[in-house]
PAZAPA-4460 file (N, C-alpha, C; in steps of 0.05 Angstrom, whole numbers, plus 32768, in hexadecimal, padded with zeros to 4 digits):
% residues 114
    n_x    n_y    n_z   ca_x   ca_y   ca_z    c_x    c_y    c_z   seq   type   mol
   811C   7FE7   7F50   811B   7FDC   7F6B   80FF   7FD4   7F73     1      M     A
   80EC   7FE6   7F6E   80D0   7FE0   7F75   80C6   7FC6   7F69     2      F     A
   80CD   7FC2   7F50   80C3   7FAA   7F42   80CD   7F90   7F50     3      D     A
   80E5   7F90   7F5B   80F0   7F79   7F69   80E0   7F73   7F83     4      D     A
   80D5   7F87   7F8F   80C8   7F84   7FA9   80AC   7F7A   7FA6     5      V     A
   809C   7F88   7F96   807F   7F83   7F97   8073   7F7C   7F7C     6      L     A
   8082   7F75   7F69   8078   7F70   7F4E   8060   7F5E   7F4E     7      Q     A
   8061   7F49   7F5D   804B   7F35   7F5D   8037   7F3A   7F73     8      D     A
   803B   7F4E   7F83   802A   7F52   7F9A   8021   7F6F   7F9C     9      Y     A
   8014   7F79   7F88   8008   7F93   7F88   7FEE   7F92   7F79    10      E     A
   7FDD   7FA4   7F7E   7FC4   7FA5   7F70   7FC8   7FB3   7F55    11      I     A
   7FC0   7FA6   7F40   7FC2   7FB1   7F25   7FA5   7FB0   7F1A    12      V     A
   7F9B   7FC7   7F11   7F80   7FC8   7F07   7F81   7FD4   7EEB    13      K     A
   7F75   7FC6   7ED8   7F75   7FCF   7EBC   7F91   7FD4   7EB2    14      D     A
   7FA4   7FC2   7EBB   7FC0   7FC4   7EB2   7FD0   7FDA   7EBF    15      G     A
   7FC4   7FE8   7ED3   7FD2   7FFE   7EE0   7FD9   7FF6   7EFD    16      R     A
   7FF1   7FFD   7F05   7FFA   7FFA   7F20   7FFA   8016   7F2D    17      S     A
   7FE6   801B   7F3E   7FE4   8035   7F4A   7FFB   803A   7F5D    18      Y     A
   8005   8025   7F69   801C   8028   7F7B   8035   8030   7F6C    19      V     A
   803A   8022   7F56   8052   8028   7F46   8050   8045   7F3B    20      E     A
   8039   804D   7F32   8035   8068   7F28   803B   807C   7F3E    21      E     A
   8032   8077   7F56   8037   8088   7F6D   8055   8089   7F73    22      F     A
   8062   8072   7F73   807F   8071   7F79   808F   8081   7F65    23      F     A
   8087   8081   7F4C   8096   808F   7F37   8096   80AD   7F3C    24      Q     A
   8082   80B7   7F4B   8081   80D4   7F51   8091   80DC   7F6A    25      E     A
   809A   80C8   7F7A   80A8   80CE   7F93   80C6   80D3   7F8E    26      L     A
   80D2   80E3   7FA0   80EF   80E6   7FA0   80FC   80CA   7FA6    27      P     A
   8113   80C5   7F9B   8120   80AB   7F9E   8123   80A3   7FBB    28      R     A
   812C   80B5   7FCD   8131   80AE   7FE9   8117   80A6   7FF7    29      D     A
   8101   80B4   7FF2   80E7   80AD   7FFE   80DD   8092   7FF3    30      L     A
   80E0   808E   7FD9   80D8   8075   7FCD   80E8   805E   7FDA    31      K     A
   8102   8061   7FDD   8113   804C   7FE9   810A   8046   8006    32      S     A
   8104   805A   8015   80FC   8056   8031   80E1   8047   8032    33      R     A
   80CF   804F   8020   80B5   8041   801F   80B8   8024   8017    34      L     A
   80C9   801F   8004   80CD   8003   7FFB   80D9   7FF2   8011    35      I     A
   80ED   7FFD   8020   80F8   7FEE   8036   80E3   7FE8   804B    36      R     A
   80D2   7FFB   8051   80BD   7FF7   8064   80A9   7FE2   805B    37      L     A
   80A1   7FE2   8042   8090   7FCE   8037   809D   7FB3   8038    38      I     A
   80B6   7FB1   8031   80C5   7F98   8033   80C5   7F8D   8050    39      E     A
   80CA   7F9F   8063   80CA   7F97   807F   80AF   7F8C   8087    40      F     A
   809A   7F9A   8080   807F   7F91   8087   8079   7F76   807A    41      I     A
   8080   7F73   8061   807C   7F5A   8052   808A   7F43   805F    42      A     A
   80A2   7F48   8069   80B3   7F33   8076   80AC   7F2E   8093    43      D     A
   80A5   7F43   80A2   80A3   7F41   80BF   8088   7F48   80CB    44      H     A
   8076   7F53   80BA   805C   7F5B   80C4   805D   7F78   80D0    45      G     A
   8049   7F7E   80E0   8046   7F98   80EC   8060   7FA1   80FA    46      D     A
   806B   7FB8   80F2   8084   7FC1   8100   807F   7FCC   811C    47      P     A
   8065   7FCE   8124   805F   7FD8   813F   8063   7FF6   8142    48      G     A
   8063   8004   812D   8066   8021   812D   804F   802E   811E    49      N     A
   803C   8039   812C   8025   8045   811F   802B   805D   810E    50      K     A
   8043   8068   8111   804B   807E   8100   8054   8074   80E5    51      K     A
   805A   805A   80E3   8063   804E   80CA   804E   803B   80BD    52      K     A
   803D   802F   80CE   802A   801B   80C4   8012   801B   80D6    53      F     A
   7FFB   8022   80CA   7FE3   8025   80DB   7FCB   801A   80CD    54      R     A
   7FBA   800C   80DE   7FA0   8003   80D4   7F8E   801B   80D1    55      Y     A
   7F82   801E   80BA   7F70   8035   80B5   7F53   802E   80B9    56      E     A
   7F49   801B   80A8   7F2C   8014   80AA   7F26   7FFF   8094    57      D     A
   7F13   7FEE   8099   7F09   7FDC   8085   7F1F   7FC9   8079    58      G     A
   7F32   7FC1   8089   7F47   7FAF   807F   7F5E   7FBE   8072    59      G     A
   7F5E   7FD8   8072   7F72   7FE8   8065   7F87   7FF2   8079    60      I     A
   7FA0   7FF0   8071   7FB7   7FFA   8081   7FC5   8010   8071    61      Y     A
   7FD1   8022   807F   7FE2   8037   8072   7FFF   8032   8079    62      A     A
   8010   8030   8066   802D   802E   8069   8036   804B   8066    63      I     A
   8043   8056   807A   8048   8073   807A   8066   8079   807C    64      K     A
   806E   808C   806C   8089   8097   806C   8087   80B4   8066    65      Q     A
   808C   80C6   8079   8089   80E2   8075   806C   80E8   806D    66      G     A
   8068   80F7   8058   804D   80FE   804F   8042   80E9   803C    67      Q     A
   8052   80D5   8035   8049   80C0   8022   803A   80AA   8030    68      A     A
   8025   80A0   8024   8015   808A   802E   8011   8076   8017    69      R     A
   8016   805C   801E   800F   8047   800B   7FF9   8036   8019    70      V     A
   7FE2   8036   800E   7FCB   8027   801A   7FCD   800A   8011    71      Y     A
   7FC6   7FF8   8023   7FCA   7FDC   801E   7FB7   7FCB   802F    72      S     A
   7FB6   7FB1   8029   7FA7   7F9E   8039   7FB5   7F84   8038    73      F     A
   7FAC   7F72   804A   7FB8   7F57   804B   7FA5   7F43   803D    74      F     A
   7FB1   7F31   802E   7FA1   7F1B   8022   7FA4   7F03   8034    75      D     A
   7F90   7EFD   8044   7F8F   7EE7   8056   7FA8   7EE5   8067    76      A     A
   7FB3   7EFC   806E   7FCB   7EFD   807F   7FE4   7EF4   8072    77      G     A
   7FE3   7EED   8058   7FFB   7EE3   804B   800B   7EF8   803C    78      R     A
   7FFE   7F0A   802F   800B   7F1E   801E   8000   7F3A   8026    79      F     A
   8012   7F4D   8025   8008   7F69   8027   8006   7F73   800A    80      I     A
   7FEF   7F7E   8004   7FE9   7F87   7FE9   7FE4   7FA5   7FE8    81      L     A
   7FF8   7FB4   7FDF   7FF4   7FD1   7FDC   7FDF   7FD7   7FC6    82      P     A
   7FCE   7FEB   7FCC   7FB9   7FF2   7FB8   7FC1   800B   7FA9    83      T     A
   7FCA   801F   7FB7   7FD2   8038   7FAA   7FE1   804A   7FBF    84      H     A
   7FEC   805F   7FB6   7FFA   8072   7FC7   7FEE   808E   7FC5    85      G     A
   7FF4   809E   7FDA   7FEB   80BA   7FDA   7FFD   80CA   7FEC    86      A     A
   7FFE   80E4   7FE7   800B   80F6   7FF9   7FF7   8101   800D    87      L     A
   7FFD   80FF   8026   7FEB   8108   803C   7FEB   8126   803C    88      K     A
   7FD2   8131   803D   7FCF   814E   803E   7FC1   8157   8057    89      K     A
   7FB9   8145   8068   7FAB   814C   8081   7FB3   8138   8097    90      Q     A
   7FAA   813D   80AF   7FB1   812C   80C6   7FA6   810F   80C3    91      Q     A
   7F8D   810D   80BC   7F80   80F3   80B9   7F83   80E9   809C    92      K     A
   7F7E   80CF   8099   7F7E   80C3   807E   7F68   80D0   806D    93      A     A
   7F6E   80D5   8054   7F5B   80E0   8042   7F45   80CB   803D    94      N     A
   7F2B   80D2   8042   7F16   80BF   803E   7F14   80B4   8021    95      P     A
   7F1C   80C4   800E   7F1C   80BB   7FF2   7F31   80A5   7FED    96      E     A
   7F48   80A9   7FFA   7F5D   8094   7FF7   7F55   807A   8004    97      D     A
   7F48   807C   801C   7F3F   8064   8029   7F29   8056   8019    98      L     A
   7F17   8066   800D   7F01   805A   7FFD   7F0D   804C   7FE4    99      A     A
   7F21   8058   7FD8   7F2E   804C   7FC1   7F3C   8032   7FC8   100      R     A
   7F4A   8032   7FDF   7F57   801A   7FE8   7F43   8004   7FEE   101      A     A
   7F2D   800B   7FFA   7F18   7FF7   8000   7F0C   7FEC   7FE6   102      K     A
   7F07   7FFD   7FD2   7EFC   7FF4   7FB9   7F0F   7FE0   7FAB   103      R     A
   7F29   7FE6   7FAB   7F3D   7FD5   7F9F   7F3F   7FBA   7FAF   104      L     A
   7F3D   7FBC   7FC9   7F3E   7FA4   7FDA   7F26   7F92   7FD4   105      R     A
   7F0E   7F9E   7FD2   7EF6   7F8E   7FCD   7EF7   7F81   7FB1   106      E     A
   7F01   7F90   7F9D   7F03   7F85   7F82   7F17   7F6D   7F83   107      A     A
   7F2D   7F70   7F91   7F40   7F5A   7F93   7F33   7F42   7FA1   108      Y     A
   7F25   7F46   7FB6   7F1A   7F30   7FC5   7F04   7F21   7FB5   109      L     A
   7EF6   7F30   7FA4   7EE1   7F24   7F94   7EEB   7F17   7F7A   110      K     A
   7F04   7F1D   7F73   7F0F   7F12   7F5A   7F13   7EF4   7F5C   111      A     A
   7F0E   7EE6   7F46   7F13   7EC9   7F46   7F31   7EC2   7F4B   112      P     A
   7F35   7EAD   7F59   7F51   7EA4   7F5F   7F58   7E8D   7F4C   113      R     A
   7F72   7E8C   7F46   7F7C   7E76   7F34   7F80   7E5D   7F44   114      M     A
***
């Protein structure tokens, strides 16, 4: 199911999809809820619920479902591009997760376009 949703719209580095690796670790019901939320955001934009979708910092957004977070950014407002996922262990976003998402975003923005 995940492949049908974001196959062409995720960050892959060195042949690895950090989002897909994260999704493989999640229980099926949580994975399904996250996928539906990502689909909604991709189709309709911000759902207007900060408990589900929140701007974090430096162009990075968190898509949230329970303790699961998928960090992402927008490419010129056209596509939402997930960078990786993490399980939340504290009230605020983990600074390491934000830094990782920012690094992946910067690498994407600097990459040559076809």
